[in-house]
C-alpha positions as CSV (number, residue, x, y, z in Angstrom):
1,X,13.0,16.9,17.3
2,X,13.0,13.6,19.0
3,X,15.1,10.6,17.9
4,X,13.0,7.8,16.4
5,X,14.9,4.6,16.8
6,X,12.4,2.5,14.9
7,X,12.4,4.9,11.9
8,X,16.1,4.9,11.8
9,X,16.4,1.1,11.9
10,X,13.7,0.7,9.3
11,X,16.2,1.6,6.5
12,X,18.3,-1.4,7.5
13,X,15.4,-3.9,7.6
14,X,16.2,-5.2,4.1
15,X,19.7,-6.1,5.2
16,X,23.1,-4.5,4.7
17,X,23.2,-4.6,0.9
18,X,21.6,-1.3,0.2
19,X,22.9,0.5,3.2
20,X,25.1,3.6,3.0
21,X,28.3,2.5,4.8
22,X,29.3,6.0,5.8
23,X,25.9,6.7,7.3
24,X,25.9,3.3,9.1
25,X,28.8,4.5,11.3
26,X,26.7,7.6,12.4
27,X,23.6,5.5,12.8
28,X,25.3,2.8,14.8
29,X,26.5,5.5,17.2
30,X,22.9,6.7,17.8
31,X,21.4,3.3,18.0
32,X,24.0,2.0,20.4
33,X,23.1,4.8,22.8
34,X,19.3,4.3,22.5
35,X,18.7,0.6,21.8
36,X,18.5,-2.1,24.5
37,X,22.0,-3.4,25.2
38,X,20.8,-7.0,24.3
39,X,19.8,-5.8,20.9
40,X,23.1,-4.2,20.3
41,X,24.9,-7.3,21.5
42,X,22.9,-9.5,19.1
43,X,23.6,-7.2,16.2
44,X,27.3,-7.1,16.9
45,X,27.4,-10.9,17.3
46,X,25.7,-11.3,13.9
47,X,28.2,-9.0,12.3
48,X,31.0,-11.1,13.9
49,X,29.4,-14.3,12.4
50,X,28.4,-12.9,9.0
51,X,29.9,-14.4,5.9
52,X,29.8,-10.8,4.5
53,X,32.5,-9.7,7.0
54,X,36.0,-10.9,7.6
55,X,36.4,-14.0,9.9
56,X,35.8,-13.6,13.6
57,X,39.4,-13.8,14.6
58,X,40.4,-11.1,12.2
59,X,37.7,-8.7,13.4
60,X,38.6,-9.3,17.0
61,X,42.2,-8.6,16.3
62,X,41.2,-5.4,14.5
63,X,39.1,-4.2,17.4
64,X,41.8,-5.1,19.8
65,X,44.2,-2.9,17.9
66,X,41.7,0.0,18.2
67,X,41.0,-0.5,21.9
68,X,42.3,1.3,24.9
69,X,44.3,-0.8,27.5
70,X,41.3,-1.4,29.7
71,X,39.2,-2.6,26.7
72,X,42.1,-4.8,25.6
73,X,42.4,-6.4,29.0
74,X,38.6,-7.0,29.2
75,X,38.6,-8.5,25.7
76,X,41.5,-10.9,26.5
77,X,39.8,-11.9,29.7
78,X,36.6,-12.6,27.9
79,X,38.4,-14.8,25.3
80,X,40.3,-16.7,27.9
81,X,37.3,-17.3,30.1
82,X,35.2,-18.5,27.1
83,X,37.8,-20.9,25.9
84,X,38.6,-22.3,29.3
85,X,41.7,-24.1,30.7
86,X,42.7,-25.8,27.5
87,X,43.4,-22.5,25.8
88,X,45.4,-21.3,28.8
89,X,47.4,-24.5,28.7
90,X,48.2,-24.0,25.0
91,X,49.1,-20.3,25.5
92,X,51.3,-21.2,28.5
93,X,53.4,-22.8,25.9
94,X,54.3,-26.1,27.7
95,X,57.8,-25.7,26.3
96,X,58.3,-25.1,22.6
97,X,56.4,-28.1,21.5
98,X,52.9,-27.9,20.3
99,X,51.6,-24.9,22.1
100,X,51.1,-21.5,20.7
101,X,54.1,-20.3,22.8
102,X,56.4,-22.2,20.4
103,X,55.2,-20.6,17.2
104,X,57.8,-18.6,15.3
105,X,57.0,-15.0,16.1
106,X,54.0,-16.3,17.9
107,X,52.6,-16.0,21.4
108,X,55.6,-16.9,23.5
109,X,55.4,-13.6,25.5
110,X,51.8,-14.1,26.1
111,X,52.3,-17.7,26.9
112,X,54.9,-16.8,29.5
113,X,52.6,-14.1,30.9
114,X,49.7,-16.5,31.2
115,X,51.9,-19.2,32.6
116,X,53.1,-16.8,35.3
117,X,49.5,-15.9,36.1
118,X,48.6,-19.5,36.4
119,X,51.5,-20.5,38.5
120,X,51.4,-17.4,40.7
121,X,47.7,-17.2,41.2
122,X,47.1,-20.3,43.2
123,X,43.6,-19.0,44.1
124,X,41.8,-21.4,41.8
125,X,40.1,-18.5,40.1
126,X,40.4,-17.5,36.4
127,X,43.6,-15.4,36.0
128,X,42.9,-11.8,35.0
129,X,45.0,-10.0,32.4
130,X,45.7,-6.4,33.5
131,X,45.7,-3.4,31.1
132,X,49.5,-3.2,31.4
133,X,49.8,-6.9,30.4
134,X,47.3,-6.5,27.6
135,X,49.4,-3.7,26.2
136,X,52.2,-6.2,25.6
137,X,50.0,-8.3,23.2
138,X,49.7,-7.5,19.5
139,X,46.5,-7.6,17.4
140,X,48.1,-10.5,15.5
141,X,48.5,-12.5,18.7
142,X,44.9,-11.7,19.7
143,X,43.8,-13.0,16.3
144,X,45.5,-16.3,17.0
145,X,44.0,-16.4,20.5
146,X,40.5,-15.7,19.1
147,X,40.9,-18.4,16.5
148,X,41.8,-21.0,19.1
149,X,39.1,-19.7,21.5
150,X,36.5,-20.1,18.7
151,X,37.7,-23.7,18.0
152,X,37.4,-24.5,21.7
153,X,34.1,-22.8,22.3
154,X,32.0,-21.3,19.3
155,X,30.0,-19.5,22.0
156,X,32.9,-17.1,22.3
157,X,31.4,-15.1,19.4
158,X,28.3,-14.4,21.5
159,X,30.4,-13.5,24.5
160,X,32.5,-11.1,22.4
161,X,29.3,-9.6,20.9
162,X,28.0,-8.9,24.4
163,X,31.4,-7.5,25.5
164,X,31.6,-5.1,22.5
165,X,28.0,-4.0,22.9
166,X,29.4,-2.2,26.0
167,X,32.1,-0.6,23.9
168,X,30.4,0.6,20.7
169,X,33.2,3.1,19.9
170,X,35.5,0.1,19.2
171,X,32.9,-1.7,17.1
172,X,32.7,1.4,14.8
173,X,36.2,0.6,13.7
174,X,35.0,-2.4,11.9
175,X,33.7,-0.2,9.1
176,X,30.3,0.6,7.6
177,X,29.6,-2.8,6.0
178,X,29.9,-4.6,9.3
179,X,27.9,-1.9,11.1
180,X,25.2,-2.1,8.5
181,X,24.9,-5.9,9.2
182,X,24.7,-5.2,12.9
183,X,22.1,-2.6,12.4
184,X,20.0,-4.9,10.1
185,X,20.0,-7.5,12.9
186,X,19.2,-5.0,15.6
187,X,16.3,-3.7,13.5
188,X,15.0,-7.2,13.0
189,X,15.3,-8.0,16.7
190,X,13.7,-4.8,17.9
191,X,10.8,-5.2,15.4
192,X,10.0,-8.7,16.8
193,X,9.5,-7.3,20.3
């Protein structure tokens, strides 16, 4: 029996309200393998933006916590690249005044890490966080970074949706409601084609 992507997505056309959240996890798995990556990216992006899901920074922190070290590094690099130099400057701490590096229990370790990358790089290119470095960052710190990145560049949500379309196993950790929203948007996008 062949897999019918259109038929599967049809059940999500009315939106996420009537969707079976447990089934959405299974369906998302199948759709992520069969649908065009752009459609998956748009669906994930809409789930990240939805007012029916937790705020973007919270979901990014949650996905970070469920990611492997390579995914964590990739995700941090996406956030930093999207937000640009101002975020890096804030994270680098610039002492204990004003920057995120000075927050109690905050991002001091990451600020030092990024500061070292910036000072040691000297190549003029965007510093890259390694999997080893990313493993030193907590989901709570990533949530703070995501919040600042979104303030600096709201387009970071699109960028993260695209990144996570390449890592659907991590997206499944958001739960059935978020996946149903993503599937509803994918269904709508694919139907328009």
